[in-house]
C-alpha positions as CSV (number, residue, x, y, z in Angstrom):
1,M,168.9,62.1,111.4
2,P,169.4,59.1,108.6
3,K,171.1,55.9,110.1
4,K,173.3,56.0,106.7
5,L,175.0,58.7,104.6
6,D,172.7,59.6,101.8
7,P,174.4,62.4,99.9
8,V,171.1,63.6,97.9
9,H,169.5,63.7,101.3
10,A,172.5,65.5,102.9
11,L,172.6,68.1,100.2
12,A,168.8,68.7,100.2
13,F,169.1,69.0,104.0
14,L,171.3,72.1,103.6
15,I,168.4,74.0,101.9
16,P,166.6,75.9,105.0
17,E,162.8,76.5,105.3
18,P,161.5,79.1,103.6
19,G,162.0,82.8,105.0
20,P,164.8,84.4,106.4
21,R,167.4,81.5,106.8
22,R,166.7,80.3,102.8
23,I,167.5,84.0,101.8
24,Y,170.7,84.1,104.3
25,A,171.7,80.8,103.0
26,L,171.1,81.9,99.1
27,N,173.7,84.8,99.9
28,V,176.1,82.6,101.4
29,L,176.1,80.4,98.4
30,I,176.2,83.3,96.0
31,S,179.2,85.1,98.0
32,S,181.1,82.0,98.8
33,F,180.7,81.1,94.7
34,G,182.3,84.5,93.8
35,F,185.1,84.4,96.9
36,G,186.0,80.7,95.3
37,L,186.5,82.4,91.8
38,V,189.3,84.4,92.9
39,F,190.4,82.1,95.9
40,T,193.6,80.8,94.2
41,A,193.8,83.1,91.2
42,M,194.7,86.2,93.2
43,T,198.7,85.5,93.3
44,L,198.4,84.2,89.6
45,Y,196.7,87.5,88.4
46,A,199.1,89.8,90.6
47,T,202.3,87.9,89.3
48,S,201.2,87.2,85.5
49,V,199.0,90.2,84.7
50,V,200.2,93.0,87.1
51,H,204.1,91.7,86.8
52,L,204.7,91.9,90.4
53,S,207.3,89.4,92.2
54,P,205.9,86.7,94.4
55,A,207.8,88.2,97.3
56,A,205.9,91.5,96.7
57,V,202.6,90.0,96.4
58,G,203.1,88.2,99.8
59,L,204.2,91.1,101.4
60,G,201.3,93.1,100.1
61,L,198.7,90.7,101.1
62,T,200.5,90.3,104.4
63,I,200.1,93.8,104.8
64,A,196.7,93.8,103.7
65,G,195.7,91.0,105.9
66,L,197.0,92.7,109.0
67,A,195.0,96.0,108.2
68,G,192.0,94.4,107.6
69,L,191.7,93.0,111.2
70,L,191.3,96.4,112.3
71,A,188.2,96.8,111.2
72,A,186.8,93.6,112.9
73,I,185.7,94.9,116.3
74,P,184.4,98.4,115.6
75,I,182.2,97.3,112.7
76,G,180.9,94.6,114.8
77,D,179.9,97.1,117.6
78,V,178.1,99.1,114.8
79,A,176.4,96.0,113.8
80,D,175.1,95.6,117.4
81,R,173.8,99.0,117.4
82,R,172.1,99.3,113.9
83,D,170.4,96.8,111.7
84,P,173.3,94.0,111.3
85,G,172.0,93.7,107.6
86,Q,172.5,97.0,106.8
87,V,176.2,97.2,108.1
88,V,176.6,93.8,106.1
89,R,175.6,95.2,102.8
90,A,177.4,98.2,102.9
91,S,180.4,96.6,103.4
92,M,179.8,94.2,100.6
93,L,179.4,97.1,98.5
94,V,182.9,98.8,99.7
95,Q,184.4,95.4,99.1
96,C,182.4,95.4,95.5
97,A,184.5,98.8,94.5
98,A,187.6,97.1,95.8
99,V,187.2,94.2,93.6
100,V,186.6,96.2,90.6
101,G,189.7,98.1,91.6
102,Y,191.8,94.8,91.0
103,L,191.1,95.3,87.1
104,F,193.1,98.9,87.5
105,V,196.1,98.0,89.4
106,H,199.2,98.6,88.1
107,D,202.1,98.5,90.7
108,F,202.6,97.3,94.0
109,A,201.2,100.8,95.9
110,T,197.8,100.2,93.9
111,F,197.9,96.3,94.7
112,V,198.4,96.9,98.3
113,T,195.8,100.1,98.5
114,V,193.0,98.0,96.7
115,A,193.9,95.1,98.9
116,V,193.5,96.9,102.2
117,V,190.4,98.2,101.3
118,D,189.1,94.8,100.1
119,L,190.3,92.9,103.2
120,L,188.7,95.7,105.6
121,A,185.7,95.5,104.0
122,Y,186.0,91.7,104.0
123,N,186.7,91.5,107.8
124,A,184.0,94.1,108.2
125,S,181.5,91.8,106.4
126,L,182.4,89.0,108.4
127,S,182.1,90.5,112.1
128,A,178.7,92.3,111.1
129,D,177.7,89.2,109.4
130,G,178.1,87.5,112.9
131,A,175.2,89.6,114.5
132,L,173.2,89.3,111.6
133,L,173.6,85.0,111.5
134,R,172.6,85.1,115.4
135,R,169.2,87.1,114.6
136,V,168.5,85.2,111.6
137,G,169.0,81.9,113.2
138,G,167.4,82.6,116.7
139,E,168.1,80.0,119.4
140,G,169.5,77.5,116.7
141,A,172.1,79.9,115.4
142,A,175.0,77.3,116.1
143,A,173.4,74.4,114.4
144,F,172.4,76.9,111.5
145,R,176.0,78.0,111.2
146,S,177.3,74.7,110.5
147,S,174.7,74.5,107.7
148,T,176.0,77.6,106.4
149,Q,179.4,76.4,106.5
150,A,178.8,73.5,104.4
151,I,177.0,75.6,102.0
152,S,179.8,78.2,101.9
153,N,182.3,74.9,101.4
154,L,179.8,73.9,98.5
155,G,180.1,77.6,96.8
156,I,183.6,77.9,97.2
157,S,184.0,74.6,95.5
158,L,181.7,75.5,92.4
159,G,184.0,78.7,92.1
160,L,187.1,77.0,92.2
161,L,186.1,75.4,89.2
162,G,185.4,78.7,87.3
163,C,188.9,79.6,88.8
164,G,190.5,76.5,87.3
165,V,189.2,77.4,83.9
166,A,190.9,80.8,84.1
167,E,194.0,79.4,85.5
168,Q,194.3,76.9,82.4
169,L,193.6,79.4,80.1
170,N,196.4,81.9,82.0
171,T,195.1,84.9,79.8
172,A,195.0,88.6,81.3
173,D,191.2,88.6,80.2
174,A,190.6,85.5,81.9
175,Y,191.7,86.4,85.1
176,R,189.9,90.0,84.8
177,S,187.0,88.0,84.2
178,L,187.0,86.5,87.8
179,F,187.0,89.7,89.2
180,A,184.3,91.0,87.2
181,M,182.1,87.9,88.1
182,T,183.2,88.2,91.6
183,A,182.0,92.0,91.8
184,L,178.9,90.8,90.6
185,T,178.1,88.0,93.0
186,L,178.5,90.6,95.6
187,L,175.7,92.9,94.1
188,V,173.3,90.0,93.9
189,G,174.2,89.1,97.6
190,M,173.3,92.6,98.5
191,V,170.1,92.3,96.6
192,I,169.1,89.2,98.1
193,L,169.9,90.2,101.8
194,R,167.4,93.3,101.4
195,R,164.7,90.7,101.6
196,L,165.7,89.9,104.8
197,P,163.6,91.9,107.6
198,R,164.9,94.9,109.4
199,Y,166.4,93.7,112.8
200,A,166.3,96.0,115.6
201,P,169.5,96.7,118.2
202,L,168.7,94.2,121.2
203,P,168.7,96.3,124.5
204,R,172.1,97.0,126.4
205,P,172.8,96.9,130.0
206,E,172.9,100.2,131.5
207,Q,176.0,99.4,133.4
208,G,177.8,97.1,130.9
209,R,181.4,98.5,129.3
210,R,181.6,100.1,126.3
211,W,184.1,97.1,124.9
212,E,182.8,94.4,126.8
213,A,184.5,91.7,124.5
214,L,187.8,93.0,125.5
215,A,187.3,92.9,129.2
216,D,185.7,89.0,128.7
217,K,188.7,87.2,130.2
218,P,187.3,83.7,129.6
219,F,186.3,85.1,126.0
220,V,189.5,86.7,125.2
221,T,191.5,83.6,126.5
222,Y,189.3,81.1,124.3
223,T,190.2,83.8,121.3
224,V,193.9,83.2,121.6
225,A,193.3,79.2,122.0
226,N,190.9,79.3,119.1
227,G,193.3,81.7,117.0
228,L,196.1,79.1,117.7
229,M,194.3,75.8,116.7
230,F,192.9,77.9,113.6
231,I,196.1,76.9,112.0
232,Q,194.8,73.5,111.1
233,Y,192.9,74.8,108.7
234,L,195.8,75.6,106.6
235,V,197.4,72.2,107.1
236,I,195.7,70.9,103.7
237,I,195.8,73.9,101.5
238,L,199.2,75.3,102.6
239,L,201.2,72.7,104.1
240,L,200.5,69.4,102.6
241,P,201.1,70.5,99.1
242,L,204.7,71.3,99.7
243,W,205.2,68.1,101.8
244,V,203.7,66.1,99.1
245,V,206.0,67.7,96.4
246,H,209.5,67.8,98.2
247,H,209.0,65.1,100.9
248,T,206.9,62.1,99.6
249,H,206.7,60.0,96.5
250,A,203.0,60.6,96.1
251,P,201.9,62.2,92.8
252,R,201.5,65.6,92.3
253,W,198.0,65.2,91.3
254,S,197.2,63.7,94.5
255,I,197.2,67.2,96.1
256,S,193.9,68.1,94.4
257,L,192.4,64.7,95.5
258,Y,193.2,65.9,99.1
259,V,191.4,69.2,98.6
260,L,188.5,67.7,97.1
261,I,188.0,65.1,100.1
262,N,188.3,67.7,102.6
263,T,185.6,69.7,100.6
264,I,183.3,66.9,100.0
265,F,183.3,65.6,103.9
266,V,182.7,69.1,104.9
267,V,179.6,69.7,102.6
268,L,178.2,66.1,103.6
269,F,178.9,65.9,107.4
270,Q,179.0,69.4,108.8
271,V,175.5,69.5,109.6
272,R,175.6,66.2,111.0
273,V,178.6,66.8,113.3
274,G,177.0,70.3,114.4
275,R,173.8,68.6,115.8
276,N,176.1,67.1,118.5
277,V,177.2,70.5,119.5
278,E,175.2,72.9,121.1
279,T,176.1,73.6,124.8
280,L,178.9,75.1,126.0
281,R,180.0,71.8,127.8
282,Q,179.5,70.0,124.6
283,A,181.8,72.7,122.9
284,G,184.6,72.2,125.2
285,A,184.4,68.3,124.8
286,G,184.5,68.9,120.7
287,L,187.6,70.8,121.3
288,R,189.3,68.4,122.9
289,R,188.1,65.6,120.5
290,A,189.3,68.0,117.6
291,G,192.8,68.0,119.2
292,I,193.1,64.3,119.7
293,I,192.0,63.7,116.2
294,F,194.8,66.3,114.8
295,L,197.5,64.5,116.6
296,L,196.5,61.3,115.0
297,S,196.1,63.1,111.6
298,C,199.3,65.1,111.6
299,S,201.5,62.1,112.7
300,A,200.1,60.2,109.7
301,M,201.1,62.7,107.3
302,G,204.5,62.9,108.7
303,L,204.7,58.9,108.4
304,A,204.1,59.4,104.4
305,A,207.6,60.2,103.8
306,G,209.7,57.6,102.4
307,L,207.1,55.1,101.4
308,P,206.2,54.2,97.7
309,G,204.1,56.6,95.8
310,W,200.8,54.3,96.2
311,A,201.4,53.9,99.8
312,A,202.2,57.7,100.5
313,A,199.1,58.4,98.1
314,L,196.7,56.1,100.2
315,L,198.2,57.0,103.8
316,L,197.5,61.0,103.2
317,A,194.2,60.5,102.0
318,T,193.5,58.7,105.1
319,A,195.5,61.6,107.1
320,V,193.4,63.9,105.2
321,T,190.1,62.1,105.8
322,L,190.8,61.9,109.6
323,H,192.0,65.5,109.6
324,T,188.7,66.8,108.2
325,Y,186.8,65.0,111.0
326,G,188.6,66.8,113.4
327,E,187.8,70.0,111.2
328,L,184.3,69.2,111.7
329,W,184.1,68.9,115.7
330,H,186.5,72.0,115.7
331,A,184.3,74.2,113.5
332,A,181.4,72.8,115.7
333,A,182.5,73.7,119.0
334,T,183.9,77.2,117.9
335,F,180.1,78.0,116.4
336,A,178.7,77.2,119.7
337,L,181.3,78.9,122.0
338,D,181.3,82.0,119.5
339,F,177.3,82.3,120.0
340,G,177.0,80.8,123.6
341,L,180.1,83.0,125.4
342,A,178.8,86.2,123.6
343,P,175.8,88.3,125.2
344,E,173.0,88.9,122.7
345,H,173.2,92.8,122.4
346,A,177.0,92.4,121.7
347,Q,177.3,89.3,119.1
348,G,179.0,91.5,116.4
349,Q,181.6,93.0,119.1
350,Y,182.3,89.5,120.2
351,Q,182.1,87.9,116.6
352,G,184.8,90.7,115.4
353,L,187.2,89.7,118.6
354,A,186.8,86.2,117.5
355,G,187.7,86.8,113.7
356,I,191.0,88.7,115.0
357,G,191.7,85.7,116.6
358,S,191.4,83.5,113.8
359,G,193.2,86.3,111.4
360,A,196.1,86.3,113.7
361,G,196.2,82.5,113.3
362,A,196.2,82.4,109.4
363,A,198.7,85.2,109.6
364,A,201.1,83.4,111.7
365,A,200.3,79.8,109.8
366,P,202.9,80.3,107.0
367,I,206.0,80.9,109.7
368,L,204.9,78.2,111.8
369,L,203.9,75.6,109.2
370,I,206.4,76.2,106.5
371,G,209.0,77.7,108.6
372,V,209.1,75.3,111.5
373,C,206.8,72.2,110.7
374,L,208.0,71.7,107.6
375,S,211.7,72.2,108.1
376,L,211.8,69.7,110.8
377,G,210.1,67.0,108.7
378,R,208.4,64.0,110.6
379,L,209.3,65.5,113.9
380,G,207.5,68.8,112.8
381,F,204.3,66.8,112.0
382,V,204.2,65.1,115.1
383,A,204.9,68.5,117.2
384,L,202.2,70.2,115.4
385,G,199.7,67.5,116.1
386,A,200.9,67.7,119.7
387,C,200.4,71.4,120.1
388,L,196.8,71.3,118.5
389,A,196.1,68.3,121.1
390,L,197.1,70.4,124.0
391,I,195.4,73.2,123.0
392,G,192.0,71.0,122.2
393,F,192.3,69.7,126.0
394,T,192.1,73.4,127.4
395,G,188.6,73.4,125.8
396,P,186.5,71.8,128.7
397,A,188.1,74.2,131.3
398,L,187.4,77.1,129.0
399,A,184.0,76.3,128.6
400,R,183.6,75.6,132.2
401,W,185.0,79.0,132.8
402,G,182.9,80.7,130.5
403,E,179.9,79.3,131.7
404,R,180.8,79.9,135.2
405,T,181.1,83.7,134.5
406,R,178.2,84.2,132.3
407,P,175.4,86.3,134.0
408,A,173.0,84.0,135.6
409,S,169.9,85.7,134.5
410,A,171.4,85.6,131.2
411,Q,168.5,83.9,129.1
412,P,168.2,83.6,125.3
413,A,167.3,86.9,124.2
414,D,163.9,87.6,121.7
415,V,165.6,88.0,118.2
416,Q,162.7,88.4,116.4
417,P,163.0,90.8,113.7
418,Q,161.2,94.3,113.6
419,Q,159.4,94.4,110.3
420,G,159.8,97.9,108.4
C-alpha cells in the first residue's frame, strides 16, 4: 500500500487482474453507470413527463420498494442451488424489460406496476450477485467487494453527469433517453457476465435447515443492527440537503459539493480501508469505530445552524468528510460480516436476508431522518449520531457471538469454478 495518496495509483488499483474478477468488475462499472443515469431522474420523469404528483410518486416508490424486498431471500436461495451467474443474468433481463416499461407509463397504476417489477428484479439481482461475488472473489471476497464498491461509486458518478444533462434540458425525450441507455447498460452487462465460468452449487449439509439464514440468531441480530445503521447512507443525500436549505446559511450549490466529496473519498479510500477489515473481530471493531465517527460527524452537521454562510459551508464540508470516513469503515465491516457469517453453500440466502435489513433501513430513513431528526434541529443531529454510535458499540459483541456459533469445522470452501 502506498504511504501517501496517489489518485492515479488508487484508480489504477481498482482494475483487477485479468480473469473472472476483471469481467465481474467491468459489469459493475457499466451497470452502476446505468443506475447513475436514472438515480435522481426517476421522480422528475414521473412528475414532469407522466404528470404524477410528488405524493403519488413517493407512495408508488414506497410500495415498490417494500414489494421488492420479497424477492431477496427466495432468489438468493435459488442462486445457492444453481449457477449464481445465470440467476444474476436472468434478473438483469427482467429489470431491463421493466426499465423499458417506464417509457410506456401513463398513470399511477402502470407506474406502480412497472416499479414493482423493476425493484423485484433489482433486489433479486442483488441477492444472487452476493453469491456470485463470493464465488468470483474467493478467499479475498470481502476485500474484493470493497474494490467493487469503489468501482460502483465511480460508475454512478459518471452516470450522474449524464443524468444532470437530461435534468438541465428537462424534456420528455431527454428523460426517456436515460431509461433507454440504462436498459442498454443492463443488456451489455448480461453479455459481459456470460464470459464468467459456470459456478456449480456448493455441497449442502445433509441435516441443514431449509431456511437456515432465518434460523441463524447472530446473523438475524446483525441484520437488524446493520439495517438501523444503514440509515447513515441517507444522511448526506436525503437529510443534509434539507438541512442546508432550510436551517443553515450555507449556499445551495454546496449540496453538490458535499455529494462530490463523499463520492471521491469512497472511490479513493474504500479499498485501503477494506484491507484492514478481513476477520469477524476486525469487522466488529470496524462497526464500533464507524459509530463513534458518526456521532462526531452528525453533531458537527447540527452545529452549522446559525453560522455565517462561509463558516457553515466549511464546517459541513469537514463533517461530510468525517462522515464518509465512518461510511468507509461501516461498509468494510459489513462486507466482512456478510461473507464471514454466512456458510459457503448459502451465500445467496444470507445476502438476501442482509439485503432485506438494509432495504428496511432505507425505507424507514425518510421518516426517521426528516420526520424526527430534522424536526428536532441540532438536538436531532446529536441524537442521530448517538443512536448510530450505540449501534456501532454492539459490533464487537455481535462479531464474537457470530464467531462462537459458527461450526468449528467450517473452513473456507473450494470456490473454484466449474468449466462448461
